[in-house]
PDB file with one MODEL, atoms N, CA, C and O in Angstrom:
MODEL        1
ATOM      1  N   UNK A   1     100.334  78.027  87.583  1.00  0.00           N
ATOM      2  CA  UNK A   1      99.228  78.637  87.382  1.00  0.00           C
ATOM      3  C   UNK A   1      98.611  78.037  85.899  1.00  0.00           C
ATOM      4  O   UNK A   1      99.383  78.080  84.941  1.00  0.00           O
ATOM      5  N   UNK A   2      97.572  77.616  85.741  1.00  0.00           N
ATOM      6  CA  UNK A   2      96.726  77.255  84.837  1.00  0.00           C
ATOM      7  C   UNK A   2      95.565  78.520  84.244  1.00  0.00           C
ATOM      8  O   UNK A   2      94.437  78.609  84.728  1.00  0.00           O
ATOM      9  N   UNK A   3      95.994  79.307  83.295  1.00  0.00           N
ATOM     10  CA  UNK A   3      94.665  80.096  82.742  1.00  0.00           C
ATOM     11  C   UNK A   3      94.132  79.597  81.749  1.00  0.00           C
ATOM     12  O   UNK A   3      94.676  78.712  81.087  1.00  0.00           O
ATOM     13  N   UNK A   4      92.668  80.223  81.419  1.00  0.00           N
ATOM     14  CA  UNK A   4      92.214  79.830  79.823  1.00  0.00           C
ATOM     15  C   UNK A   4      91.953  81.142  79.542  1.00  0.00           C
ATOM     16  O   UNK A   4      91.553  81.897  80.428  1.00  0.00           O
ATOM     17  N   UNK A   5      92.113  81.470  78.528  1.00  0.00           N
ATOM     18  CA  UNK A   5      91.612  82.966  78.514  1.00  0.00           C
ATOM     19  C   UNK A   5      91.486  82.702  76.630  1.00  0.00           C
ATOM     20  O   UNK A   5      92.119  81.781  76.113  1.00  0.00           O
ATOM     21  N   UNK A   6      90.491  83.753  75.687  1.00  0.00           N
ATOM     22  CA  UNK A   6      90.654  83.967  74.172  1.00  0.00           C
ATOM     23  C   UNK A   6      91.366  84.668  73.871  1.00  0.00           C
ATOM     24  O   UNK A   6      91.705  85.534  74.676  1.00  0.00           O
ATOM     25  N   UNK A   7      92.004  84.622  72.398  1.00  0.00           N
ATOM     26  CA  UNK A   7      92.969  85.320  71.921  1.00  0.00           C
ATOM     27  C   UNK A   7      92.428  85.692  70.555  1.00  0.00           C
ATOM     28  O   UNK A   7      93.034  86.577  69.951  1.00  0.00           O
ATOM     29  N   UNK A   8      91.587  85.249  70.104  1.00  0.00           N
ATOM     30  CA  UNK A   8      91.155  86.163  69.105  1.00  0.00           C
ATOM     31  C   UNK A   8      89.899  85.810  68.637  1.00  0.00           C
ATOM     32  O   UNK A   8      89.339  84.912  69.267  1.00  0.00           O
ATOM     33  N   UNK A   9      89.179  86.403  67.468  1.00  0.00           N
ATOM     34  CA  UNK A   9      87.852  85.944  67.403  1.00  0.00           C
ATOM     35  C   UNK A   9      88.020  85.234  65.610  1.00  0.00           C
ATOM     36  O   UNK A   9      88.444  85.818  64.612  1.00  0.00           O
ATOM     37  N   UNK A  10      87.493  83.765  65.747  1.00  0.00           N
ATOM     38  CA  UNK A  10      87.249  83.647  64.020  1.00  0.00           C
ATOM     39  C   UNK A  10      85.795  83.851  63.390  1.00  0.00           C
ATOM     40  O   UNK A  10      84.776  83.186  63.574  1.00  0.00           O
ATOM     41  N   UNK A  11      86.008  84.950  62.610  1.00  0.00           N
ATOM     42  CA  UNK A  11      84.709  85.121  62.128  1.00  0.00           C
ATOM     43  C   UNK A  11      83.568  84.099  61.114  1.00  0.00           C
ATOM     44  O   UNK A  11      82.350  83.951  61.010  1.00  0.00           O
ATOM     45  N   UNK A  12      85.022  83.455  60.390  1.00  0.00           N
ATOM     46  CA  UNK A  12      84.092  82.121  59.575  1.00  0.00           C
ATOM     47  C   UNK A  12      83.110  81.341  60.246  1.00  0.00           C
ATOM     48  O   UNK A  12      81.945  81.115  59.919  1.00  0.00           O
ATOM     49  N   UNK A  13      83.971  80.844  61.555  1.00  0.00           N
ATOM     50  CA  UNK A  13      83.295  79.732  62.643  1.00  0.00           C
ATOM     51  C   UNK A  13      82.485  80.840  63.022  1.00  0.00           C
ATOM     52  O   UNK A  13      81.368  80.643  62.543  1.00  0.00           O
ATOM     53  N   UNK A  14      82.519  82.073  63.750  1.00  0.00           N
ATOM     54  CA  UNK A  14      81.387  82.705  64.378  1.00  0.00           C
ATOM     55  C   UNK A  14      81.936  82.538  65.862  1.00  0.00           C
ATOM     56  O   UNK A  14      81.033  82.838  66.643  1.00  0.00           O
ATOM     57  N   UNK A  15      83.199  82.133  66.580  1.00  0.00           N
ATOM     58  CA  UNK A  15      83.720  81.541  67.864  1.00  0.00           C
ATOM     59  C   UNK A  15      84.643  82.314  68.082  1.00  0.00           C
ATOM     60  O   UNK A  15      84.962  83.168  67.256  1.00  0.00           O
ATOM     61  N   UNK A  16      85.331  82.146  69.389  1.00  0.00           N
ATOM     62  CA  UNK A  16      86.635  83.028  70.061  1.00  0.00           C
ATOM     63  C   UNK A  16      87.599  81.676  69.639  1.00  0.00           C
ATOM     64  O   UNK A  16      87.146  80.556  69.401  1.00  0.00           O
ATOM     65  N   UNK A  17      88.771  81.992  69.615  1.00  0.00           N
ATOM     66  CA  UNK A  17      89.949  81.134  69.717  1.00  0.00           C
ATOM     67  C   UNK A  17      90.096  81.211  70.750  1.00  0.00           C
ATOM     68  O   UNK A  17      89.791  82.307  71.218  1.00  0.00           O
ATOM     69  N   UNK A  18      90.746  79.927  71.947  1.00  0.00           N
ATOM     70  CA  UNK A  18      90.937  80.099  73.212  1.00  0.00           C
ATOM     71  C   UNK A  18      92.214  78.977  73.221  1.00  0.00           C
ATOM     72  O   UNK A  18      92.366  77.919  72.610  1.00  0.00           O
ATOM     73  N   UNK A  19      92.777  79.460  73.872  1.00  0.00           N
ATOM     74  CA  UNK A  19      94.079  78.620  74.578  1.00  0.00           C
ATOM     75  C   UNK A  19      93.953  78.410  76.289  1.00  0.00           C
ATOM     76  O   UNK A  19      93.269  79.211  76.926  1.00  0.00           O
ATOM     77  N   UNK A  20      94.597  77.379  76.918  1.00  0.00           N
ATOM     78  CA  UNK A  20      94.776  77.286  77.910  1.00  0.00           C
ATOM     79  C   UNK A  20      96.786  77.681  77.987  1.00  0.00           C
ATOM     80  O   UNK A  20      97.653  77.405  77.158  1.00  0.00           O
ATOM     81  N   UNK A  21      96.862  78.165  78.895  1.00  0.00           N
ATOM     82  CA  UNK A  21      98.097  78.644  79.033  1.00  0.00           C
ATOM     83  C   UNK A  21      99.148  78.464  80.670  1.00  0.00           C
ATOM     84  O   UNK A  21      99.182  79.347  81.528  1.00  0.00           O
ATOM     85  N   UNK A  22      99.765  77.379  80.748  1.00  0.00           N
ATOM     86  CA  UNK A  22     100.294  77.074  81.860  1.00  0.00           C
ATOM     87  C   UNK A  22     101.539  78.288  81.872  1.00  0.00           C
ATOM     88  O   UNK A  22     102.394  78.372  80.991  1.00  0.00           O
ATOM     89  N   UNK A  23     101.435  79.255  83.138  1.00  0.00           N
ATOM     90  CA  UNK A  23     102.415  79.918  83.358  1.00  0.00           C
ATOM     91  C   UNK A  23     103.101  79.939  84.220  1.00  0.00           C
ATOM     92  O   UNK A  23     102.645  79.918  85.363  1.00  0.00           O
ATOM     93  N   UNK A  24     104.505  79.992  83.962  1.00  0.00           N
ATOM     94  CA  UNK A  24     105.560  79.707  85.031  1.00  0.00           C
ATOM     95  C   UNK A  24     105.447  80.400  86.194  1.00  0.00           C
ATOM     96  O   UNK A  24     104.487  81.168  86.238  1.00  0.00           O
ATOM     97  N   UNK A  25     106.291  80.339  87.339  1.00  0.00           N
ATOM     98  CA  UNK A  25     106.609  80.845  88.488  1.00  0.00           C
ATOM     99  C   UNK A  25     106.927  82.088  88.146  1.00  0.00           C
ATOM    100  O   UNK A  25     106.133  83.029  88.143  1.00  0.00           O
ATOM    101  N   UNK A  26     108.739  82.167  87.681  1.00  0.00           N
ATOM    102  CA  UNK A  26     109.038  83.118  87.402  1.00  0.00           C
ATOM    103  C   UNK A  26     108.197  84.216  86.588  1.00  0.00           C
ATOM    104  O   UNK A  26     108.510  85.407  86.580  1.00  0.00           O
ATOM    105  N   UNK A  27     107.408  83.835  86.099  1.00  0.00           N
ATOM    106  CA  UNK A  27     106.381  85.037  85.442  1.00  0.00           C
ATOM    107  C   UNK A  27     104.838  85.382  85.954  1.00  0.00           C
ATOM    108  O   UNK A  27     104.182  86.375  85.639  1.00  0.00           O
ATOM    109  N   UNK A  28     104.456  84.350  86.786  1.00  0.00           N
ATOM    110  CA  UNK A  28     103.578  84.868  87.534  1.00  0.00           C
ATOM    111  C   UNK A  28     104.145  86.032  88.829  1.00  0.00           C
ATOM    112  O   UNK A  28     103.438  86.973  89.191  1.00  0.00           O
ATOM    113  N   UNK A  29     105.109  85.837  89.233  1.00  0.00           N
ATOM    114  CA  UNK A  29     105.562  86.868  90.039  1.00  0.00           C
ATOM    115  C   UNK A  29     106.015  88.410  89.349  1.00  0.00           C
ATOM    116  O   UNK A  29     105.950  89.437  90.025  1.00  0.00           O
ATOM    117  N   UNK A  30     106.415  88.408  88.105  1.00  0.00           N
ATOM    118  CA  UNK A  30     106.444  89.247  87.240  1.00  0.00           C
ATOM    119  C   UNK A  30     105.151  90.416  86.859  1.00  0.00           C
ATOM    120  O   UNK A  30     105.038  91.641  86.923  1.00  0.00           O
ATOM    121  N   UNK A  31     104.218  89.177  86.404  1.00  0.00           N
ATOM    122  CA  UNK A  31     102.788  89.868  86.269  1.00  0.00           C
ATOM    123  C   UNK A  31     102.059  90.289  87.326  1.00  0.00           C
ATOM    124  O   UNK A  31     101.549  91.407  87.258  1.00  0.00           O
ATOM    125  N   UNK A  32     101.925  89.703  88.172  1.00  0.00           N
ATOM    126  CA  UNK A  32     101.223  90.448  89.930  1.00  0.00           C
ATOM    127  C   UNK A  32     102.289  91.565  90.510  1.00  0.00           C
ATOM    128  O   UNK A  32     101.845  92.478  91.207  1.00  0.00           O
ATOM    129  N   UNK A  33     103.826  91.479  90.191  1.00  0.00           N
ATOM    130  CA  UNK A  33     104.097  92.858  90.242  1.00  0.00           C
ATOM    131  C   UNK A  33     104.048  94.181  89.495  1.00  0.00           C
ATOM    132  O   UNK A  33     104.113  95.306  89.991  1.00  0.00           O
ATOM    133  N   UNK A  34     103.950  93.924  88.502  1.00  0.00           N
ATOM    134  CA  UNK A  34     103.500  95.019  87.555  1.00  0.00           C
ATOM    135  C   UNK A  34     102.096  95.635  87.849  1.00  0.00           C
ATOM    136  O   UNK A  34     101.759  96.819  87.859  1.00  0.00           O
ATOM    137  N   UNK A  35     101.420  94.580  88.068  1.00  0.00           N
ATOM    138  CA  UNK A  35     100.203  95.159  88.269  1.00  0.00           C
ATOM    139  C   UNK A  35      99.724  95.518  89.852  1.00  0.00           C
ATOM    140  O   UNK A  35      98.740  96.088  90.325  1.00  0.00           O
ATOM    141  N   UNK A  36     100.676  95.022  90.301  1.00  0.00           N
ATOM    142  CA  UNK A  36     100.372  96.239  91.499  1.00  0.00           C
ATOM    143  C   UNK A  36     101.143  97.383  91.468  1.00  0.00           C
ATOM    144  O   UNK A  36     100.715  98.400  92.012  1.00  0.00           O
ATOM    145  N   UNK A  37     102.212  97.372  90.916  1.00  0.00           N
ATOM    146  CA  UNK A  37     103.111  98.328  90.667  1.00  0.00           C
ATOM    147  C   UNK A  37     102.107  99.739  89.572  1.00  0.00           C
ATOM    148  O   UNK A  37     102.590 100.822  89.239  1.00  0.00           O
ATOM    149  N   UNK A  38     100.753  99.265  89.255  1.00  0.00           N
ATOM    150  CA  UNK A  38     100.182  99.907  88.200  1.00  0.00           C
ATOM    151  C   UNK A  38      99.171 100.814  89.049  1.00  0.00           C
ATOM    152  O   UNK A  38      98.572 101.821  88.673  1.00  0.00           O
ATOM    153  N   UNK A  39      99.145 100.130  90.395  1.00  0.00           N
ATOM    154  CA  UNK A  39      97.927 100.876  91.338  1.00  0.00           C
ATOM    155  C   UNK A  39      98.080 101.676  92.644  1.00  0.00           C
ATOM    156  O   UNK A  39      98.735 101.228  93.585  1.00  0.00           O
ATOM    157  N   UNK A  40      97.524 102.748  92.676  1.00  0.00           N
ATOM    158  CA  UNK A  40      98.107 103.800  93.502  1.00  0.00           C
ATOM    159  C   UNK A  40      98.013 102.992  95.106  1.00  0.00           C
ATOM    160  O   UNK A  40      97.475 101.889  95.205  1.00  0.00           O
ATOM    161  N   UNK A  41      98.473 103.546  96.027  1.00  0.00           N
ATOM    162  CA  UNK A  41      98.696 102.940  97.135  1.00  0.00           C
ATOM    163  C   UNK A  41      96.924 102.581  97.936  1.00  0.00           C
ATOM    164  O   UNK A  41      96.757 101.539  98.569  1.00  0.00           O
ATOM    165  N   UNK A  42      95.908 103.493  97.775  1.00  0.00           N
ATOM    166  CA  UNK A  42      95.018 102.774  98.609  1.00  0.00           C
ATOM    167  C   UNK A  42      94.318 101.669  97.399  1.00  0.00           C
ATOM    168  O   UNK A  42      94.275 100.478  97.707  1.00  0.00           O
ATOM    169  N   UNK A  43      93.894 102.012  96.326  1.00  0.00           N
ATOM    170  CA  UNK A  43      93.639 100.871  95.280  1.00  0.00           C
ATOM    171  C   UNK A  43      94.991  99.183  95.705  1.00  0.00           C
ATOM    172  O   UNK A  43      94.562  98.033  95.792  1.00  0.00           O
ATOM    173  N   UNK A  44      96.370  99.521  95.868  1.00  0.00           N
ATOM    174  CA  UNK A  44      96.659  98.009  96.555  1.00  0.00           C
ATOM    175  C   UNK A  44      96.441  97.788  97.923  1.00  0.00           C
ATOM    176  O   UNK A  44      97.116  96.871  98.391  1.00  0.00           O
ATOM    177  N   UNK A  45      95.647  98.403  98.739  1.00  0.00           N
ATOM    178  CA  UNK A  45      95.316  97.971  99.831  1.00  0.00           C
ATOM    179  C   UNK A  45      94.113  97.248  99.508  1.00  0.00           C
ATOM    180  O   UNK A  45      93.980  96.036  99.677  1.00  0.00           O
ATOM    181  N   UNK A  46      93.274  97.997  99.056  1.00  0.00           N
ATOM    182  CA  UNK A  46      91.935  97.286  98.613  1.00  0.00           C
ATOM    183  C   UNK A  46      91.909  95.905  97.995  1.00  0.00           C
ATOM    184  O   UNK A  46      91.153  95.035  98.427  1.00  0.00           O
ATOM    185  N   UNK A  47      92.793  95.692  96.914  1.00  0.00           N
ATOM    186  CA  UNK A  47      93.441  94.660  95.999  1.00  0.00           C
ATOM    187  C   UNK A  47      93.801  93.704  96.851  1.00  0.00           C
ATOM    188  O   UNK A  47      93.317  92.595  96.628  1.00  0.00           O
ATOM    189  N   UNK A  48      94.621  93.835  97.902  1.00  0.00           N
ATOM    190  CA  UNK A  48      95.431  93.048  98.932  1.00  0.00           C
ATOM    191  C   UNK A  48      94.436  92.488  99.615  1.00  0.00           C
ATOM    192  O   UNK A  48      94.236  91.273  99.624  1.00  0.00           O
ATOM    193  N   UNK A  49      93.512  93.620 100.440  1.00  0.00           N
ATOM    194  CA  UNK A  49      92.466  93.132 101.181  1.00  0.00           C
ATOM    195  C   UNK A  49      91.204  91.905 100.637  1.00  0.00           C
ATOM    196  O   UNK A  49      90.542  91.043 101.214  1.00  0.00           O
ATOM    197  N   UNK A  50      91.302  92.296  99.511  1.00  0.00           N
ATOM    198  CA  UNK A  50      90.696  91.386  98.702  1.00  0.00           C
ATOM    199  C   UNK A  50      91.037  89.941  98.314  1.00  0.00           C
ATOM    200  O   UNK A  50      90.310  88.948  98.294  1.00  0.00           O
ATOM    201  N   UNK A  51      92.077  90.058  98.069  1.00  0.00           N
ATOM    202  CA  UNK A  51      92.490  89.095  97.596  1.00  0.00           C
ATOM    203  C   UNK A  51      93.929  88.113  98.262  1.00  0.00           C
ATOM    204  O   UNK A  51      94.470  87.134  97.749  1.00  0.00           O
ATOM    205  N   UNK A  52      94.160  88.618  99.194  1.00  0.00           N
ATOM    206  CA  UNK A  52      94.809  88.027 100.011  1.00  0.00           C
ATOM    207  C   UNK A  52      94.684  87.937 101.503  1.00  0.00           C
ATOM    208  O   UNK A  52      94.716  88.977 102.162  1.00  0.00           O
ATOM    209  N   UNK A  53      94.510  86.489 102.221  1.00  0.00           N
ATOM    210  CA  UNK A  53      94.663  85.879 103.488  1.00  0.00           C
ATOM    211  C   UNK A  53      95.347  87.326 104.086  1.00  0.00           C
ATOM    212  O   UNK A  53      96.184  88.032 103.525  1.00  0.00           O
ATOM    213  N   UNK A  54      94.788  87.497 105.238  1.00  0.00           N
ATOM    214  CA  UNK A  54      95.610  88.822 106.334  1.00  0.00           C
ATOM    215  C   UNK A  54      97.074  87.693 106.809  1.00  0.00           C
ATOM    216  O   UNK A  54      98.101  88.314 107.083  1.00  0.00           O
ATOM    217  N   UNK A  55      97.150  86.280 106.890  1.00  0.00           N
ATOM    218  CA  UNK A  55      97.744  85.972 107.531  1.00  0.00           C
ATOM    219  C   UNK A  55      99.345  85.784 106.420  1.00  0.00           C
ATOM    220  O   UNK A  55     100.378  85.275 106.854  1.00  0.00           O
ATOM    221  N   UNK A  56      99.226  86.189 105.342  1.00  0.00           N
ATOM    222  CA  UNK A  56      99.828  86.258 104.425  1.00  0.00           C
ATOM    223  C   UNK A  56     100.681  87.445 104.075  1.00  0.00           C
ATOM    224  O   UNK A  56     101.623  87.307 103.295  1.00  0.00           O
ATOM    225  N   UNK A  57     100.433  88.431 104.536  1.00  0.00           N
ATOM    226  CA  UNK A  57     100.349  89.878 104.540  1.00  0.00           C
ATOM    227  C   UNK A  57     101.538  90.343 105.599  1.00  0.00           C
ATOM    228  O   UNK A  57     101.059  90.476 106.725  1.00  0.00           O
ATOM    229  N   UNK A  58     102.817  90.597 105.547  1.00  0.00           N
ATOM    230  CA  UNK A  58     103.556  90.778 106.604  1.00  0.00           C
ATOM    231  C   UNK A  58     104.264  91.940 106.252  1.00  0.00           C
ATOM    232  O   UNK A  58     104.720  92.176 105.133  1.00  0.00           O
ATOM    233  N   UNK A  59     104.351  92.762 107.391  1.00  0.00           N
ATOM    234  CA  UNK A  59     104.738  94.147 107.291  1.00  0.00           C
ATOM    235  C   UNK A  59     106.355  94.050 106.698  1.00  0.00           C
ATOM    236  O   UNK A  59     107.138  93.192 107.104  1.00  0.00           O
ATOM    237  N   UNK A  60     106.656  94.926 105.824  1.00  0.00           N
ATOM    238  CA  UNK A  60     108.470  95.143 105.891  1.00  0.00           C
ATOM    239  C   UNK A  60     108.627  96.885 105.949  1.00  0.00           C
ATOM    240  O   UNK A  60     107.733  97.717 106.111  1.00  0.00           O
ATOM    241  N   UNK A  61     110.197  97.107 105.741  1.00  0.00           N
ATOM    242  CA  UNK A  61     110.371  98.299 105.869  1.00  0.00           C
ATOM    243  C   UNK A  61     110.566  98.657 104.351  1.00  0.00           C
ATOM    244  O   UNK A  61     110.949  97.967 103.406  1.00  0.00           O
ATOM    245  N   UNK A  62     110.287  99.591 104.413  1.00  0.00           N
ATOM    246  CA  UNK A  62     111.138 100.483 102.994  1.00  0.00           C
ATOM    247  C   UNK A  62     112.653  99.847 102.335  1.00  0.00           C
ATOM    248  O   UNK A  62     112.943  99.477 101.197  1.00  0.00           O
ATOM    249  N   UNK A  63     113.227  99.897 103.263  1.00  0.00           N
ATOM    250  CA  UNK A  63     114.684  99.454 102.732  1.00  0.00           C
ATOM    251  C   UNK A  63     114.660  97.411 102.283  1.00  0.00           C
ATOM    252  O   UNK A  63     115.584  96.819 101.725  1.00  0.00           O
ATOM    253  N   UNK A  64     113.581  96.900 102.666  1.00  0.00           N
ATOM    254  CA  UNK A  64     113.482  95.566 102.150  1.00  0.00           C
ATOM    255  C   UNK A  64     112.583  95.579 101.009  1.00  0.00           C
ATOM    256  O   UNK A  64     112.328  94.447 100.596  1.00  0.00           O
ATOM    257  N   UNK A  65     112.006  96.573 100.355  1.00  0.00           N
ATOM    258  CA  UNK A  65     111.647  96.478  99.136  1.00  0.00           C
ATOM    259  C   UNK A  65     112.401  95.520  98.077  1.00  0.00           C
ATOM    260  O   UNK A  65     112.014  95.464  96.910  1.00  0.00           O
TER     261      UNK A  65
ENDMDL
END
């Protein structure tokens, strides 16, 4: 996954300092897991429904977490 973001602001040049980041797959999983864990149950369901196709959501048991 590649993302582009501003990381600072150059006051002299009056513009943002930007980078393009290639995020490794193992880091992607950690970032998403941390993000989802910060949501409550209702927020998680809303986020999943808005961002993940239903065919990619598979019910599991609590023991499988």
